[in-house]
C-alpha positions in Angstrom: -40.8 40.6 16.5 -37.7 41.7 18.5 -37.0 45.1 19.9 -33.5 46.5 19.9 -34.0 48.9 22.9 -35.0 48.1 26.5 -37.8 49.5 28.4 -36.7 53.0 29.6 -39.7 53.8 31.9 -41.2 56.6 29.9 -44.5 54.9 29.8 -44.5 54.5 33.6 -44.1 58.2 33.9 -47.0 58.8 31.6 -49.2 56.4 33.7 -48.2 58.0 37.0 -48.9 61.5 35.5 -52.3 60.4 34.3 -53.2 58.8 37.7 -52.3 62.1 39.4 -53.9 64.6 36.9 -57.2 62.8 36.3 -58.5 63.0 40.0 -57.3 66.6 40.2 -59.2 67.5 37.1 -62.4 65.7 38.3 -62.2 67.5 41.6 -61.7 70.9 39.8 -64.7 70.2 37.6 -67.0 69.3 40.5 -65.9 72.1 42.8 -66.4 74.8 40.1 -69.8 73.7 38.9 -72.4 76.5 39.2 -75.8 75.9 40.8 -78.6 76.8 38.5 -82.3 77.7 39.0 -85.1 76.7 36.7 -87.3 79.5 35.5 -90.9 78.7 36.5 -92.3 80.4 33.4 -90.2 79.0 30.5 -88.3 76.1 32.3 -84.8 77.4 31.1 -81.8 77.1 33.3 -80.9 80.4 34.9 -77.7 81.3 37.0 -78.4 81.3 40.7 -78.9 84.8 42.0 -80.3 86.2 38.8 -83.1 88.7 39.2 -84.8 88.1 35.9 -84.8 85.3 33.4 -82.7 86.2 30.4 -84.9 84.1 28.1 -88.4 85.2 29.0 -87.9 88.2 31.3 -89.8 86.7 34.2 -89.0 88.4 37.6 -87.3 85.6 39.6 -87.2 87.7 42.9 -90.9 87.0 43.4 -90.4 83.3 43.1 -88.6 83.1 46.4 -86.3 80.1 45.5 -89.1 77.9 44.3 -87.4 77.7 40.9 -84.3 76.0 42.2 -83.8 72.7 40.4 -83.2 70.7 43.6 -86.2 72.2 45.5 -86.1 73.7 49.0 -86.5 72.0 52.4 -89.8 73.9 53.1 -91.5 72.5 50.0 -94.1 69.7 50.4 -95.0 67.2 47.8 -98.7 66.9 46.9 -100.0 63.7 45.5 
């Protein structure tokens, strides 16, 4: 199969644009992710800084950060 036109470089522009936009989009996604807590009562994800769980109404101020999904540095593991 023969082509009647030569390569004009439009595909190269698309590839360069993709290589620039993709890392910027990944960085934007990672930098704007919200940290979430886990409610100790119902185990639902709750926005960080919330006073009460919107699902079960548990008071999260009394928990003292223990519901954070990544844990705190003062926690100790018991086996």
